[in-house]
Every structure is written in structure tokens, then in C-alpha cells.
The first five atom37 places (N, CA, C, CB, O) and aatype in JSON, in Angstrom:
{
  "aatype": [20, 20, 20, 20, 20, 20, 20, 20, 20, 20, 20, 20, 20, 20, 20, 20, 20, 20, 20, 20, 20, 20, 20, 20, 20, 20, 20, 20, 20, 20, 20, 20, 20, 20, 20, 20, 20, 20, 20, 20, 20, 20, 20, 20, 20, 20, 20, 20, 20, 20, 20, 20, 20, 20, 20, 20, 20, 20, 20, 20, 20, 20, 20, 20, 20, 20, 20, 20, 20, 20, 20, 20, 20, 20],
  "atom_mask": [
    [1, 1, 1, 1, 1],
    [1, 1, 1, 1, 1],
    [1, 1, 1, 1, 1],
    [1, 1, 1, 1, 1],
    [1, 1, 1, 1, 1],
    [1, 1, 1, 1, 1],
    [1, 1, 1, 1, 1],
    [1, 1, 1, 1, 1],
    [1, 1, 1, 1, 1],
    [1, 1, 1, 1, 1],
    [1, 1, 1, 1, 1],
    [1, 1, 1, 1, 1],
    [1, 1, 1, 1, 1],
    [1, 1, 1, 1, 1],
    [1, 1, 1, 1, 1],
    [1, 1, 1, 1, 1],
    [1, 1, 1, 1, 1],
    [1, 1, 1, 1, 1],
    [1, 1, 1, 1, 1],
    [1, 1, 1, 1, 1],
    [1, 1, 1, 1, 1],
    [1, 1, 1, 1, 1],
    [1, 1, 1, 1, 1],
    [1, 1, 1, 1, 1],
    [1, 1, 1, 1, 1],
    [1, 1, 1, 1, 1],
    [1, 1, 1, 1, 1],
    [1, 1, 1, 1, 1],
    [1, 1, 1, 1, 1],
    [1, 1, 1, 1, 1],
    [1, 1, 1, 1, 1],
    [1, 1, 1, 1, 1],
    [1, 1, 1, 1, 1],
    [1, 1, 1, 1, 1],
    [1, 1, 1, 1, 1],
    [1, 1, 1, 1, 1],
    [1, 1, 1, 1, 1],
    [1, 1, 1, 1, 1],
    [1, 1, 1, 1, 1],
    [1, 1, 1, 1, 1],
    [1, 1, 1, 1, 1],
    [1, 1, 1, 1, 1],
    [1, 1, 1, 1, 1],
    [1, 1, 1, 1, 1],
    [1, 1, 1, 1, 1],
    [1, 1, 1, 1, 1],
    [1, 1, 1, 1, 1],
    [1, 1, 1, 1, 1],
    [1, 1, 1, 1, 1],
    [1, 1, 1, 1, 1],
    [1, 1, 1, 1, 1],
    [1, 1, 1, 1, 1],
    [1, 1, 1, 1, 1],
    [1, 1, 1, 1, 1],
    [1, 1, 1, 1, 1],
    [1, 1, 1, 1, 1],
    [1, 1, 1, 1, 1],
    [1, 1, 1, 1, 1],
    [1, 1, 1, 1, 1],
    [1, 1, 1, 1, 1],
    [1, 1, 1, 1, 1],
    [1, 1, 1, 1, 1],
    [1, 1, 1, 1, 1],
    [1, 1, 1, 1, 1],
    [1, 1, 1, 1, 1],
    [1, 1, 1, 1, 1],
    [1, 1, 1, 1, 1],
    [1, 1, 1, 1, 1],
    [1, 1, 1, 1, 1],
    [1, 1, 1, 1, 1],
    [1, 1, 1, 1, 1],
    [1, 1, 1, 1, 1],
    [1, 1, 1, 1, 1],
    [1, 1, 1, 1, 1]
  ],
  "atom_positions": [
    [[74.01, -6.49, -22.82], [74.55, -7.72, -23.37], [75.17, -7.39, -24.73], [73.44, -8.82, -23.49], [74.63, -6.58, -25.48]],
    [[76.31, -8.0, -25.03], [76.92, -7.76, -26.34], [76.89, -9.02, -27.19], [78.37, -7.26, -26.17], [76.55, -10.1, -26.71]],
    [[77.24, -8.88, -28.44], [77.11, -9.97, -29.41], [77.95, -11.19, -29.05], [77.5, -9.48, -30.78], [77.59, -12.3, -29.43]],
    [[79.03, -11.01, -28.34], [79.87, -12.16, -27.97], [79.15, -13.08, -26.99], [81.19, -11.68, -27.35], [79.56, -14.24, -26.83]],
    [[78.11, -12.61, -26.34], [77.37, -13.39, -25.36], [76.14, -14.09, -25.94], [76.95, -12.51, -24.21], [75.44, -14.81, -25.22]],
    [[75.86, -13.88, -27.22], [74.7, -14.48, -27.86], [74.94, -15.97, -28.08], [74.4, -13.79, -29.2], [75.97, -16.38, -28.6]],
    [[73.97, -16.79, -27.67], [74.08, -18.23, -27.82], [73.79, -18.68, -29.25], [73.13, -18.93, -26.87], [73.14, -17.97, -30.01]],
    [[74.29, -19.86, -29.6], [74.14, -20.41, -30.94], [72.66, -20.61, -31.27], [74.89, -21.75, -31.07], [71.92, -21.21, -30.49]],
    [[72.23, -20.1, -32.42], [70.85, -20.24, -32.86], [69.88, -19.26, -32.21], [70.39, -21.61, -32.59], [68.69, -19.28, -32.54]],
    [[70.35, -18.42, -31.32], [69.49, -17.43, -30.65], [69.33, -16.2, -31.53], [70.08, -17.03, -29.27], [70.2, -15.86, -32.32]],
    [[68.18, -15.54, -31.37], [67.9, -14.33, -32.14], [67.93, -13.11, -31.24], [66.54, -14.44, -32.84], [67.59, -13.18, -30.05]],
    [[68.34, -11.99, -31.82], [68.45, -10.74, -31.06], [68.26, -9.56, -31.99], [69.82, -10.64, -30.33], [68.22, -9.7, -33.21]],
    [[68.15, -8.39, -31.38], [68.06, -7.13, -32.12], [69.23, -6.26, -31.68], [66.69, -6.41, -31.87], [69.52, -6.17, -30.49]],
    [[69.9, -5.64, -32.64], [71.01, -4.74, -32.33], [70.44, -3.46, -31.71], [71.85, -4.41, -33.61], [69.55, -2.84, -32.29]],
    [[70.94, -3.09, -30.55], [70.46, -1.87, -29.89], [71.43, -0.71, -30.02], [70.21, -2.15, -28.43], [71.0, 0.45, -30.09]],
    [[72.74, -1.0, -30.06], [73.73, 0.07, -30.1], [75.06, -0.49, -30.58], [73.89, 0.74, -28.7], [75.38, -1.66, -30.36]],
    [[75.83, 0.36, -31.25], [77.18, 0.0, -31.66], [78.13, 1.02, -31.06], [77.32, -0.06, -33.22], [78.02, 2.22, -31.33]],
    [[79.06, 0.55, -30.25], [80.04, 1.41, -29.58], [81.32, 1.47, -30.42], [80.36, 0.89, -28.15], [81.62, 0.54, -31.17]],
    [[82.04, 2.55, -30.29], [83.3, 2.7, -31.03], [83.07, 3.42, -32.34], [83.95, 1.33, -31.29], [82.48, 2.87, -33.27]],
    [[83.53, 4.64, -32.41], [83.22, 5.5, -33.55], [83.77, 4.97, -34.88], [83.76, 6.87, -33.3], [83.05, 4.94, -35.87]],
    [[85.04, 4.57, -34.91], [85.63, 4.09, -36.16], [85.02, 2.76, -36.59], [87.14, 3.95, -36.02], [84.75, 2.54, -37.77]],
    [[84.81, 1.88, -35.64], [84.24, 0.58, -35.94], [82.79, 0.71, -36.39], [84.33, -0.35, -34.73], [82.35, -0.01, -37.28]],
    [[82.05, 1.62, -35.78], [80.64, 1.75, -36.13], [80.46, 2.13, -37.6], [79.98, 2.8, -35.24], [79.53, 1.64, -38.24]],
    [[81.31, 2.95, -38.15], [81.23, 3.31, -39.56], [81.44, 2.09, -40.44], [82.26, 4.39, -39.9], [80.7, 1.89, -41.41]],
    [[82.42, 1.28, -40.12], [82.69, 0.06, -40.88], [81.49, -0.89, -40.82], [83.95, -0.64, -40.33], [81.09, -1.46, -41.84]],
    [[80.93, -1.05, -39.62], [79.79, -1.95, -39.46], [78.55, -1.41, -40.15], [79.51, -2.19, -37.99], [77.79, -2.19, -40.73]],
    [[78.32, -0.11, -40.1], [77.19, 0.5, -40.78], [77.26, 0.23, -42.28], [77.14, 2.01, -40.52], [76.24, -0.07, -42.91]],
    [[78.47, 0.33, -42.85], [78.64, 0.07, -44.27], [78.36, -1.39, -44.63], [80.05, 0.44, -44.69], [78.01, -1.69, -45.77]],
    [[78.51, -2.3, -43.66], [78.22, -3.71, -43.86], [76.74, -4.03, -43.63], [79.08, -4.56, -42.94], [76.32, -5.16, -43.84]],
    [[75.96, -3.05, -43.21], [74.53, -3.26, -42.96], [74.21, -3.63, -41.54], [74.02, -4.3, -43.86], [73.07, -3.99, -41.23]],
    [[75.19, -3.56, -40.66], [74.97, -3.87, -39.25], [74.56, -2.58, -38.56], [76.26, -4.5, -38.59], [75.4, -1.76, -38.18]],
    [[73.26, -2.41, -38.4], [72.68, -1.17, -37.89], [71.81, -1.43, -36.67], [71.88, -0.47, -38.98], [71.24, -2.52, -36.54]],
    [[71.67, -0.46, -35.78], [70.72, -0.6, -34.68], [69.31, -0.85, -35.23], [70.73, 0.66, -33.77], [68.88, -0.22, -36.2]],
    [[68.6, -1.77, -34.58], [67.25, -2.13, -35.01], [67.19, -3.35, -35.9], [66.64, -0.98, -35.72], [66.11, -3.9, -36.12]],
    [[68.34, -3.8, -36.42], [68.38, -4.98, -37.28], [68.28, -6.26, -36.45], [69.67, -4.99, -38.13], [68.86, -6.35, -35.36]],
    [[67.55, -7.24, -36.97], [67.46, -8.56, -36.32], [68.64, -9.4, -36.77], [66.11, -9.26, -36.66], [69.02, -9.39, -37.94]],
    [[69.22, -10.14, -35.83], [70.36, -11.01, -36.13], [70.18, -12.36, -35.46], [71.69, -10.36, -35.68], [69.4, -12.5, -34.52]],
    [[70.9, -13.33, -35.97], [70.91, -14.67, -35.39], [72.32, -15.23, -35.52], [69.86, -15.61, -36.09], [72.92, -15.14, -36.59]],
    [[72.84, -15.8, -34.46], [74.16, -16.43, -34.51], [74.03, -17.75, -35.25], [74.75, -16.66, -33.07], [73.31, -18.65, -34.82]],
    [[74.74, -17.88, -36.39], [74.57, -19.07, -37.21], [75.77, -20.01, -37.19], [74.3, -18.67, -38.61], [75.59, -21.23, -37.28]],
    [[76.98, -19.49, -37.06], [78.18, -20.33, -37.07], [79.23, -19.76, -36.14], [78.74, -20.48, -38.49], [79.34, -18.55, -35.96]],
    [[80.01, -20.67, -35.57], [81.15, -20.28, -34.74], [82.34, -21.11, -35.21], [80.86, -20.49, -33.2], [82.22, -22.33, -35.36]],
    [[83.47, -20.47, -35.44], [84.67, -21.19, -35.87], [85.1, -22.18, -34.78], [85.82, -20.19, -36.19], [84.75, -22.0, -33.61]],
    [[85.86, -23.21, -35.16], [86.26, -24.24, -34.19], [86.91, -23.71, -32.92], [87.19, -25.18, -34.85], [86.7, -24.28, -31.84]],
    [[87.69, -22.65, -33.0], [88.33, -22.11, -31.81], [87.59, -20.9, -31.27], [89.76, -21.74, -32.11], [88.11, -20.18, -30.42]],
    [[86.34, -20.66, -31.76], [85.5, -19.6, -31.22], [85.63, -18.24, -31.88], [85.78, -19.45, -29.8], [84.92, -17.31, -31.51]],
    [[86.51, -18.1, -32.85], [86.7, -16.8, -33.5], [87.12, -17.03, -34.94], [87.76, -15.95, -32.74], [88.13, -17.71, -35.15]],
    [[86.45, -16.53, -35.92], [85.35, -15.56, -35.92], [83.99, -16.25, -35.75], [85.36, -14.76, -37.21], [83.9, -17.47, -35.62]],
    [[82.94, -15.41, -35.75], [81.57, -15.91, -35.71], [80.85, -15.42, -36.96], [80.83, -15.42, -34.41], [81.27, -14.45, -37.6]],
    [[79.77, -16.11, -37.32], [78.94, -15.7, -38.45], [77.54, -15.45, -37.95], [78.95, -16.78, -39.59], [76.99, -16.23, -37.17]],
    [[76.96, -14.34, -38.4], [75.6, -14.01, -38.02], [74.74, -13.87, -39.27], [75.55, -12.72, -37.17], [75.21, -13.4, -40.31]],
    [[73.48, -14.27, -39.15], [72.51, -14.02, -40.2], [71.95, -12.63, -39.97], [71.38, -15.1, -40.23], [71.48, -12.32, -38.87]],
    [[72.01, -11.81, -40.99], [71.57, -10.43, -40.91], [70.73, -10.15, -42.14], [72.79, -9.44, -40.81], [71.23, -10.14, -43.26]],
    [[69.43, -9.93, -41.92], [68.5, -9.74, -43.03], [68.58, -10.95, -43.96], [68.8, -8.42, -43.81], [68.2, -12.06, -43.57]],
    [[69.07, -10.76, -45.17], [69.11, -11.87, -46.13], [70.52, -12.35, -46.45], [68.43, -11.46, -47.4], [70.73, -13.03, -47.46]],
    [[71.48, -12.0, -45.61], [72.85, -12.44, -45.87], [73.56, -12.8, -44.58], [73.63, -11.35, -46.62], [73.06, -12.55, -43.48]],
    [[74.74, -13.39, -44.74], [75.55, -13.83, -43.61], [76.8, -12.96, -43.51], [75.94, -15.33, -43.75], [77.43, -12.65, -44.52]],
    [[77.15, -12.55, -42.29], [78.31, -11.69, -42.06], [79.22, -12.38, -41.04], [77.88, -10.27, -41.55], [78.74, -12.9, -40.03]],
    [[80.51, -12.39, -41.31], [81.49, -12.93, -40.36], [82.15, -11.77, -39.64], [82.55, -13.82, -41.09], [82.53, -10.77, -40.25]],
    [[82.3, -11.93, -38.33], [82.91, -10.89, -37.5], [83.93, -11.5, -36.56], [81.84, -10.14, -36.71], [83.78, -12.62, -36.08]],
    [[84.98, -10.74, -36.31], [85.93, -11.14, -35.27], [85.31, -10.87, -33.91], [87.29, -10.37, -35.43], [84.5, -9.95, -33.77]],
    [[85.66, -11.64, -32.94], [85.11, -11.46, -31.59], [85.49, -10.1, -31.02], [85.61, -12.56, -30.65], [84.7, -9.5, -30.28]],
    [[86.67, -9.59, -31.36], [87.06, -8.27, -30.84], [86.18, -7.16, -31.4], [88.52, -7.99, -31.17], [86.04, -6.12, -30.77]],
    [[85.58, -7.36, -32.58], [84.63, -6.4, -33.13], [83.23, -6.64, -32.58], [84.62, -6.48, -34.67], [82.48, -5.69, -32.32]],
    [[82.87, -7.89, -32.4], [81.53, -8.25, -31.92], [81.26, -7.73, -30.51], [81.35, -9.76, -31.95], [80.11, -7.5, -30.14]],
    [[82.3, -7.54, -29.72], [82.11, -7.07, -28.34], [81.57, -5.64, -28.28], [83.42, -7.16, -27.58], [81.07, -5.21, -27.24]],
    [[81.68, -4.9, -29.37], [81.19, -3.51, -29.4], [79.74, -3.4, -29.84], [82.06, -2.69, -30.31], [79.18, -2.3, -29.87]],
    [[79.13, -4.52, -30.2], [77.74, -4.53, -30.67], [76.84, -4.95, -29.52], [77.55, -5.48, -31.89], [76.89, -6.1, -29.07]],
    [[76.02, -4.03, -29.05], [75.08, -4.32, -27.97], [73.78, -4.85, -28.57], [74.81, -3.05, -27.09], [73.29, -4.35, -29.59]],
    [[73.22, -5.89, -27.91], [72.01, -6.53, -28.42], [70.98, -6.74, -27.32], [72.35, -7.86, -29.07], [71.27, -6.61, -26.13]],
    [[69.78, -7.06, -27.76], [68.69, -7.43, -26.85], [68.08, -8.71, -27.4], [67.61, -6.26, -26.7], [67.73, -8.76, -28.58]],
    [[67.94, -9.74, -26.56], [67.38, -11.02, -27.01], [65.93, -10.87, -27.43], [67.5, -12.06, -25.91], [65.19, -10.05, -26.88]],
    [[65.53, -11.68, -28.42], [64.17, -11.72, -28.91], [63.65, -13.13, -28.68], [64.08, -11.32, -30.41], [64.37, -14.1, -28.91]],
    [[62.42, -13.25, -28.24], [61.84, -14.59, -28.01], [61.44, -15.26, -29.29], [60.63, -14.49, -27.1], [60.94, -16.39, -29.27]]
  ]
}
């Protein structure tokens, strides 16, 4: 499952980031495997999205979010 499939208000853990160039950019933003995330906001037309990550909020384009693999948390 990737981040674009995460429902609003649902929590997940990042399992993997695909794409070598993108992964470096995301790592620098603190988006790392093992981090807990929650989908907090979605723009009116569905792009971009905002996720809660640790103690801050990050906005991502859907084309970038599709490379982030996640696992749902209860």
C-alpha cells in the first residue's frame, strides 16, 4: 500500500521509499522508514496532501506520495 491510498485521519508506518533521487529529498525532510504518519489534510482537488510526521506537518504532492510505501496501524 502506498501513501496515496491512506484514508483521512488514518495512521500508518512508513515501510519503504522507492525512487533513489526522491528518497534523498524525503530523507532530508525527515520522512524515513519506521516513522509514524497520519493523513491530516487534503487539498480541495486532492493534491497536495498534508501528513503529520513526528511533531510537524509536511505537505507532499501526490506524484511523490505514490513512492512512499506504508503499513496501517490500528
